[in-house]
C-alpha positions in Angstrom: 34.4 106.1 -10.6 31.3 104.2 -9.5 29.1 105.5 -11.9 30.0 102.7 -14.4 29.6 99.8 -12.1 26.5 101.3 -10.8 25.1 101.8 -14.4 25.9 98.2 -15.1 24.1 97.0 -12.1 21.4 99.4 -12.4 20.6 100.0 -16.2 17.7 101.7 -17.6 14.6 100.3 -19.0 12.8 96.9 -18.1 15.9 95.6 -16.4 16.4 98.5 -14.3 16.9 98.4 -10.3 15.4 100.9 -8.0 17.5 101.7 -4.9 15.4 103.0 -2.0 17.2 104.6 0.9 15.6 104.8 4.4 16.5 107.5 7.0 14.9 108.2 10.4 16.5 111.5 11.8 19.0 114.1 10.7 20.5 115.8 14.0 21.6 119.3 14.4 25.0 117.9 16.0 26.5 114.6 16.7 24.9 112.7 19.6 27.0 110.3 21.9 23.9 108.4 22.6 23.0 108.1 19.0 26.1 107.9 16.9 24.5 106.1 14.1 22.3 108.9 13.2 23.8 111.6 10.9 24.1 115.1 11.8 23.1 117.9 9.0 26.7 118.3 7.9 27.0 114.4 7.4 23.7 114.1 5.8 24.4 117.0 3.3 27.8 115.2 2.5 26.1 111.9 1.7 23.4 113.4 -0.3 26.0 115.1 -2.5 27.4 111.7 -3.0 24.0 110.2 -3.7 23.3 113.2 -6.2 26.6 112.5 -8.1 26.1 108.9 -8.6 22.1 108.4 -9.0 19.2 109.7 -10.5 17.0 110.4 -7.7 13.3 110.3 -8.4 10.0 111.0 -6.2 9.2 107.7 -5.0 5.7 107.7 -6.5 7.2 108.5 -10.0 10.0 105.8 -9.4 7.2 103.2 -8.8 5.3 104.3 -11.9 8.5 104.0 -14.1 9.2 100.5 -12.5 5.6 99.5 -13.6 6.1 100.8 -17.2 9.8 99.8 -17.6 11.0 103.4 -18.0 13.2 103.9 -15.0 16.7 105.6 -15.8 19.8 103.9 -14.9 21.1 104.2 -11.6 17.6 105.0 -10.2 17.1 105.9 -6.7 14.2 107.1 -4.2 14.9 108.7 -0.6 12.5 107.7 2.3 12.3 108.9 6.0 10.2 107.0 8.6 8.3 108.0 11.7 7.6 111.8 11.6 10.3 113.6 13.5 10.4 117.4 13.5 13.9 117.3 12.3 12.8 115.9 9.0 11.2 119.2 8.3 13.5 121.4 9.9 16.9 120.1 8.9 16.5 117.0 6.3 14.0 118.7 4.0 15.6 122.1 3.4 19.1 120.2 2.7 17.3 118.1 0.2 15.4 121.2 -1.4 18.8 123.2 -1.6 20.5 120.1 -3.5 17.6 119.6 -5.8 16.4 116.3 -4.4 13.1 115.0 -3.0 12.0 112.6 -0.4 8.9 110.6 0.9 8.3 110.9 4.6 6.4 108.2 6.3 4.2 109.4 9.3 3.0 107.7 12.4 0.0 110.1 13.0 -0.6 109.2 16.5 2.5 111.1 17.6 2.0 114.4 15.7 2.2 117.3 17.8 3.0 116.3 21.4 3.8 112.5 20.9 7.0 110.6 21.8 7.5 107.2 20.4 8.1 104.3 22.8 11.8 103.9 21.8 12.6 107.6 22.2 11.1 107.5 25.7 13.7 104.9 26.5 16.7 106.9 24.9 15.6 110.0 26.6 15.2 108.5 30.2 18.7 107.0 29.9 19.9 110.4 28.6 18.3 112.4 31.5 18.7 110.1 34.3 21.0 111.4 37.3 21.2 107.8 38.6 24.6 105.8 38.2 23.0 102.6 38.1 19.4 101.4 36.9 17.8 98.4 38.4 15.4 96.8 35.8 15.2 93.4 37.4 11.4 93.8 37.5 11.8 93.5 33.6 14.1 90.5 33.8 17.0 92.8 32.5 19.1 93.0 35.5 21.0 96.2 36.3 22.7 98.7 34.1 25.6 101.0 35.0 24.9 104.5 33.6 27.8 106.7 34.5 29.1 107.3 30.9 27.9 107.5 27.3 29.1 104.2 26.4 27.3 102.5 29.4 24.1 104.4 28.6 24.5 103.3 25.0 24.7 99.6 25.8 21.8 99.9 28.3 19.6 101.6 25.6 20.5 98.8 22.9 19.7 96.0 25.5 16.2 97.4 26.7 15.2 98.3 23.2 16.0 94.9 22.0 14.3 93.0 24.8 10.9 94.9 24.7 10.6 95.9 21.0 8.5 92.6 20.2 6.2 92.7 23.3 2.5 93.1 22.8 1.7 96.8 22.7 0.5 97.2 26.2 3.1 95.3 27.8 5.6 97.3 25.9 4.3 100.7 27.2 4.4 99.2 30.8 7.9 98.3 30.4 8.8 101.7 29.1 7.0 103.3 32.1 9.0 101.0 34.5 12.4 102.1 32.7 11.2 105.9 33.2 10.4 105.2 36.9 13.7 103.4 37.5 15.7 106.4 35.8 13.7 108.8 37.9 12.7 111.1 35.1 9.7 113.1 34.2 7.9 113.8 30.9 9.9 113.0 27.7 10.7 115.5 25.1 8.3 115.9 22.1 10.5 115.1 19.2 7.7 114.7 16.5 6.4 116.9 13.8 3.3 119.1 14.2 0.5 119.1 11.6 1.8 122.4 10.1 5.2 120.9 9.7 3.7 118.0 7.8 1.9 120.4 5.4 5.0 122.3 5.1 6.9 119.3 3.7 4.2 118.7 1.2 4.6 122.5 0.2 8.2 122.1 -0.2 7.6 119.3 -2.9 8.1 116.2 -0.8 5.8 113.2 -0.6 4.1 111.9 2.4 3.3 108.3 3.2 1.2 106.3 5.7 3.2 104.5 8.8 0.1 103.5 10.9 -1.1 105.4 14.0 1.1 104.4 16.8 3.8 102.3 15.0 3.0 99.0 16.3 4.7 95.7 15.2 1.9 94.6 12.9 2.5 90.8 13.7 1.7 91.5 17.5 -1.8 92.8 16.8 -4.9 90.9 16.1 -6.5 91.5 12.4 -8.9 94.1 13.5 -6.3 96.3 15.3 -3.9 95.9 12.3 -6.2 97.0 9.9 -7.4 100.0 12.0 -3.9 101.1 12.6 -3.2 101.0 8.7 -6.5 102.5 7.4 -6.8 105.2 10.3 -3.1 106.4 9.9 -4.2 106.7 6.0 -7.2 108.5 6.8 -5.7 111.1 9.2 -2.9 112.0 6.6 -5.4 112.5 3.9 -7.5 114.6 5.9 -4.5 116.8 6.9 -3.2 117.0 3.3 -6.5 117.3 1.6 -5.3 114.7 -1.1 -4.8 111.1 -1.4 -2.1 109.2 0.4 -1.0 106.1 -1.6 2.2 104.9 -0.3 2.8 102.9 3.0 5.7 101.8 5.0 5.3 98.8 7.4 6.6 99.8 11.0 10.0 98.2 11.8 9.5 96.4 8.3 11.1 93.3 8.6 9.3 90.7 6.5 7.6 87.8 8.1 8.9 89.1 11.4 7.3 92.7 11.6 4.6 92.1 9.3 3.0 89.0 7.4 1.2 88.4 4.1 -2.0 89.3 5.6 -0.8 92.7 6.3 0.4 93.0 2.8 -3.3 92.2 1.8 -4.6 94.9 4.1 -2.5 97.6 2.8 -3.6 96.8 -0.7 -7.3 96.7 0.4 -6.9 99.9 2.1 -6.2 101.9 -1.1 -2.5 102.2 -1.0 -0.5 101.6 -4.5 2.7 100.6 -3.1 4.5 99.9 0.4 8.1 99.6 1.5 9.7 97.1 3.9 13.1 97.4 5.5 14.6 94.4 3.9 17.7 94.9 1.9 18.0 94.9 -1.8 16.9 97.0 -4.8 13.6 96.7 -6.4 13.1 95.4 -10.0 10.2 94.7 -12.6 9.4 91.6 -10.6 9.2 92.8 -7.2 6.1 92.9 -5.3 4.9 96.6 -5.1 3.6 96.3 -1.8 7.0 95.0 -0.5 9.8 97.0 -2.0 13.0 96.8 -0.4 14.9 99.7 1.3 18.6 100.2 2.6 21.0 102.8 4.0 24.7 102.3 4.1 26.3 103.1 7.3 29.7 103.9 6.1 31.3 107.2 6.8 33.7 107.6 3.7 32.7 108.4 0.2 34.1 105.0 -1.3 32.8 102.7 1.4 29.3 104.4 1.1 29.2 103.9 -2.6 30.6 100.3 -2.6 27.9 99.7 0.3 25.2 100.8 -2.2 26.8 98.8 -5.1 26.7 95.8 -3.0 23.1 96.1 -2.2 22.2 96.0 -5.8 23.3 92.4 -5.9 21.3 91.2 -3.0 18.0 89.2 -3.4 14.9 90.6 -1.9 13.1 89.3 1.2 9.2 89.0 1.1 6.6 87.9 3.6 4.9 85.1 2.2 
């Protein structure tokens, strides 16, 4: 039912549009604190929808076809950001079983025993045995934490408040949240080096995502360049092959990265990069600011209609 309108909006050849999906995690079971994240069964269901509607290509191949005007109709690529262990444990086997592929963008500084700042906040709220968190020292007031809904609201407010702080100030704020929650060391949800290698052995692609996932616009030029370049070097050393694709952390054009960072990515030797702006790429798109999107809908029809609507959207770029 949706293949015809999708084909009309995303034809083959020079007028083609490339839809790029973005995911972060696939969970073994539903999580009351992270209801927006798919569990394995939900992810497999949506990937079956995608397989029925789209021609899914590896992102490097899709970019090359976009350059040469040879994309098939209803072209799509699938991506994951950050480098969570469940990408290798759950997502990749589902994709492989369905004959699909994806590109996994990895922040190398967390591989092994790392935990990203946002996950430290989430896990502090999950683990706390306190019914109330006083975060007045952060200018956030107090939060009730007696139920899942209250903990979700607290997580949302805290992440929103500290996301765009300077990196050191953000880590200090995370430590303050953990102290108020009275929790110990956070879990270690990220991939190991060996899991990264296994993804490649499974036919998946790997891409750069900096070292520590900073908001690039909050760094000085030298620090931003080092994050981009060192992440690339670490992955290339790990995989023993060139890494040519990059994803901007957080990825909102002009807010999280600027034109100077686009230039840095190009100068560091990447051949293409992706943002988190909605829309679908076309021949005229900046190869270093390819848009990505994921529907949040739970039913087949709404999911497909959201993807169709995304094909109509104009791209946003950092200028």
